C-alpha positions in Angstrom: 15.7 -13.8 -13.5 15.3 -11.3 -10.6 12.3 -9.8 -12.3 10.7 -13.2 -12.6 11.4 -14.0 -9.0 9.9 -10.7 -7.9 6.8 -11.2 -10.1 6.3 -14.7 -8.7 6.7 -13.4 -5.1 4.1 -10.7 -5.8 1.7 -13.3 -7.2 2.2 -15.6 -4.3 1.7 -12.8 -1.8 -1.5 -11.6 -3.5 -2.9 -15.1 -3.9 -1.9 -16.0 -0.3 -3.5 -12.8 1.1 -6.6 -13.1 -1.0 -7.5 -16.4 0.6 -8.9 -14.3 3.5 -11.0 -12.2 1.2 -14.7 -12.1 0.9 -16.9 -10.6 -1.8 -17.3 -7.5 0.4 -15.4 -4.4 -0.7 -13.8 -1.8 1.5 -16.6 0.6 2.5 -16.2 3.8 0.4 -19.0 5.6 2.1 -16.8 7.2 4.7 -13.2 7.8 5.6 -11.0 4.7 5.8 -7.8 4.8 7.8 -5.1 2.2 7.1 -2.1 1.6 9.3 1.2 0.1 8.2 1.6 -3.4 9.6 4.7 -4.8 8.0 7.3 -4.2 5.3 8.3 -7.0 3.0 12.0 -6.5 2.4 11.8 -7.7 -1.2 14.1 -10.4 -2.6 15.4 -11.4 0.8 11.8 -12.4 1.8 12.3 -10.8 5.2 9.2 -9.4 6.8 9.8 -6.4 9.2 6.9 -6.1 11.6 5.5 -2.7 12.6 6.9 -3.0 16.1 10.4 -3.2 14.7 10.2 0.0 12.6 11.4 3.5 13.8 8.3 5.0 12.2 4.6 4.3 11.7 2.7 5.1 8.5 -1.0 5.8 7.9 -3.0 6.2 4.7 -6.4 7.9 5.1 -8.8 7.6 2.2 -11.7 10.2 2.1 -15.0 9.5 0.4 -14.3 12.5 -1.9 -11.5 10.6 -3.5 -8.6 12.4 -1.7 -6.0 10.8 0.4 -3.4 11.7 3.0 -0.3 9.6 3.7 1.4 10.3 7.0 4.8 8.9 8.2 5.2 9.5 11.9 8.6 9.4 13.6 9.3 10.1 17.2 10.3 13.7 16.5 8.5 14.6 13.2 5.8 13.7 10.8 5.9 13.8 6.9 2.7 14.2 5.0 1.8 13.7 1.3 -1.6 14.3 -0.3 -3.4 13.7 -3.5 -6.4 12.0 -5.1 -7.2 8.4 -5.8 -9.2 6.3 -8.2 -10.5 2.8 -7.6 -9.6 0.6 -10.6 -11.3 -2.8 -11.0 -10.8 -5.5 -13.6 -11.7 -9.1 -13.7 -8.6 -10.3 -11.9 -7.6 -7.3 -9.7 -8.7 -4.4 -7.7 -6.5 -1.5 -6.7 -6.2 2.2 -5.9 -4.3 4.5 -8.2 -2.9 7.3 -6.1 -1.8 10.6 -7.8 0.2 12.9 -5.6 -0.1 16.6 -5.7 3.7 17.1 -5.5 6.9 15.2 -5.3 7.6 13.4 -2.0 9.9 10.7 -0.7 6.7 9.0 0.6 5.8 8.0 -3.0 6.6 4.3 -3.3 7.4 3.5 -6.9 10.5 2.7 -9.0 10.5 5.9 -11.1 9.8 9.6 -10.8 6.1 9.3 -11.4 3.6 11.0 -9.0 1.5 7.8 -9.2 1.3 4.7 -7.0 -0.8 1.6 -7.3 -2.1 0.1 -4.1 -3.5 -3.5 -4.4 -6.7 -4.3 -2.5 -6.0 -7.7 -0.9 -9.4 -8.0 0.9 -11.9 -5.8 2.7 -9.3 -4.9 5.4 -5.9 -5.1 3.8 -4.1 -3.1 1.1 -0.5 -3.6 -0.2 1.8 -1.3 -1.9 4.4 -3.3 -3.9 5.5 -0.3 -6.0 9.2 -0.8 -5.1 9.2 -4.6 -5.6 10.1 -4.5 -9.4 13.2 -2.5 -8.6 14.2 -4.9 -5.7 12.8 -2.7 -3.0 10.3 -3.2 -0.2 6.5 -3.8 -0.2 4.3 -2.1 2.4 1.3 -3.9 4.0 -1.5 -1.9 5.6 -4.6 -2.9 7.6 -7.8 -1.0 8.0 -8.3 0.4 11.5 -11.7 -0.1 13.1 -14.2 2.7 12.4 
């Protein structure tokens, strides 16, 4: 039952967010810098805004299909890197991240070095990799170029 609720929550979130989308894609002709805007706390439905977190997080996508994820605290910064692929199907569009090495920044339910980041529209991405195991989802917004 929990899995069904999580699945329905993800569908609702993706459908709700995609209402703002246009046919335009995220511009892959340069670097794209996304900043964490909120954390969806999972089954509780609580949304934690960026201003209420003790860290900030950025994902930078480079046009050569490499990425850098940075989590910045007041006194330290954690960095994870890897490569990404844009995956497109009839109903969805997402990035598949493959990390170079193990990191606590990898947001998934297992021990895989891969993450799937949903493209909600031309300015927003969402990582719901923890949602199937009752964890948080992370919403990012593209910073102006």
